[in-house]
C-alpha positions, -999 to 999 in steps of 0.1 A, spaced: -408 -187 -304 -401 -217 -284 -366 -219 -290 -362 -182 -279 -378 -188 -246 -359 -217 -242 -325 -195 -247 -340 -170 -224 -346 -193 -198 -311 -208 -201 -296 -173 -200 -314 -164 -173 -301 -198 -154 -266 -191 -163 -266 -158 -153 -279 -167 -118 -254 -193 -115 -227 -171 -122 -238 -145 -98 -238 -173 -74 -202 -180 -81 -195 -142 -80 -209 -136 -46 -191 -170 -30 -160 -159 -46 -163 -121 -30 -173 -135 4 -140 -155 1 -117 -129 -5 -137 -102 18 -132 -119 49 -96 -113 48 -102 -76 34 -124 -66 65 -95 -50 81 -96 -13 100 -72 7 116 -72 5 151 -62 32 178 -51 2 200 -31 -30 193 -61 -53 200 -76 -78 176 -105 -77 167 -109 -40 173 -141 -27 191 -161 -2 169 -151 27 194 -113 21 188 -117 23 149 -103 48 129 -127 69 110 -127 77 71 -108 109 61 -78 109 89 -45 116 81 -20 88 78 15 99 85 47 77 80 86 83 87 116 62 78 137 70 107 165 48 95 164 61 58 157 42 26 178 25 4 172 20 -36 194 -10 -40 205 -9 -78 229 -4 -93 230 24 -85 230 21 -48 212 51 -34 206 63 4 182 87 11 185 100 50 150 106 53 117 95 38 79 107 45 47 96 32 13 112 36 -21 95 30 -58 94 43 -82 66 52 -111 70 23 -134 43 40 -142 30 74 -118 0 63 -83 0 64 -83 17 28 -71 47 17 -47 68 -7 -13 80 -6 -8 116 -15 27 125 -8 59 104 -7 89 121 0 126 108 -3 151 134 11 188 140 11 196 110 -15 230 100 -23 244 74 -47 273 54 -33 298 52 -38 300 83 -65 276 112 -60 257 113 -94 222 102 -88 210 126 -59 177 132 -68 143 107 -61 108 118 -69 76 96 -65 53 96 -97 18 91 -105 3 101 -73 -21 96 -58 -15 59 -50 -42 36 -33 -32 14 -6 -50 -10 15 -42 -35 47 -53 -69 44 -50 -101 68 -24 -126 51 -41 -157 44 -23 -175 71 -44 -155 96 -18 -143 119 1 -112 99 -10 -80 79 0 -68 46 -5 -34 28 -10 -34 -7 1 -2 -29 -14 3 -62 -23 28 -90 -45 56 -81 -55 60 -120 -26 77 -134 0 49 -137 16 26 -112 34 34 -83 70 48 -94 101 67 -83 118 87 -108 158 86 -101 173 115 -117 212 112 -126 230 145 -142 246 134 -174 233 104 -180 193 93 -186 168 97 -157 153 63 -145 121 51 -134 113 21 -112 78 11 -110 55 -19 -101 19 -27 -107 17 -37 -69 40 -29 -41 36 -50 -13 43 -43 24 43 -63 57 30 -43 88 49 -53 117 52 -46 152 84 -33 169 89 3 160 111 23 183 85 46 195 58 15 198 40 24 164 32 1 137 58 -5 110 52 -7 73 84 -28 60 88 -27 26 115 -48 5 106 -51 -33 123 -54 -67 111 -24 -89 117 -28 -125 132 -3 -146 107 15 -170 109 32 -202 144 43 -209 157 33 -176 195 21 -181 191 -2 -152 170 -34 -154 158 -29 -117 159 -14 -83 153 -27 -47 130 -3 -24 138 -11 11 126 11 40 106 6 72 80 33 79 69 42 116 29 48 110 6 71 133 -28 86 123 -35 121 132 -69 134 143 -83 167 128 -69 187 159 -32 169 150 -33 145 178 -15 113 172 -33 79 176 -24 43 170 -24 31 136 -31 -8 139 -47 -28 114 -70 -52 131 -100 -73 118 -135 -57 123 -151 -71 156 -180 -84 132 -160 -105 112 -158 -145 117 -132 -161 96 
C-alpha cells in the first residue's frame, strides 16, 4: 500500500511538472501568435480596428502566378477566398483558383486546380519581431496541393505539409501582399520531382456589406513581447 501511495504521489508530481513545462512552452510560442488582422497599418492594433471573426478574406495576384518546373507554367490570374475563424489572424482558405494557365514554351499543361480545400491559414510574428508571415496547412483533408493536368501525359500533383509566405507592404493599391515563393515536391505518380509556386497576392478584408477594409497583420494591443 505504501508503494502504491508513493507511485501515486510521484505520478502527480510528474504530471504537475509536465503541465508546468507545457504552460511555459505554450506561453513562449503564443506571444508570437497573438496576431490580429487590422483595418489600419498600425502596430499594435487597437481593438476598435481589429477585423472580427467571420470576415471574408479576398486575395488576387495582379501579376499572375508562376509554377516553375519543369514544366514552367504561367497563370495570368489567381484568386484566393477565405474567412477569419477567430478574433486572431486565423482562418481558412475555401477557394484557390488558377486561371488562364499556359505551359511555356509548349502548350501541353494548361489546367491547374487546387486540392484538399479548405486549407488553414494563420499569421504569425517572425522571431525577429519585425515582420509577419503566413502559414498555410491542412484543413483535415490532406496537404495544400495543386493538380497540374497535362493532356497525353500523367497528371501531376505538387504539395507540401506547410506553405509559408511573407506578408509585405507595397501593393500597387496600398494593400498588404502575401508573397509566396516555395518549392513544392511532386506527389503520388508525379513525373516531376518538384515545382515552385511563386506569386504575390494583394489582400483585403470584406465586410458583410461588401465594403473593403485593410487586412494588415498586427500584434494585439494587449500582448507584451
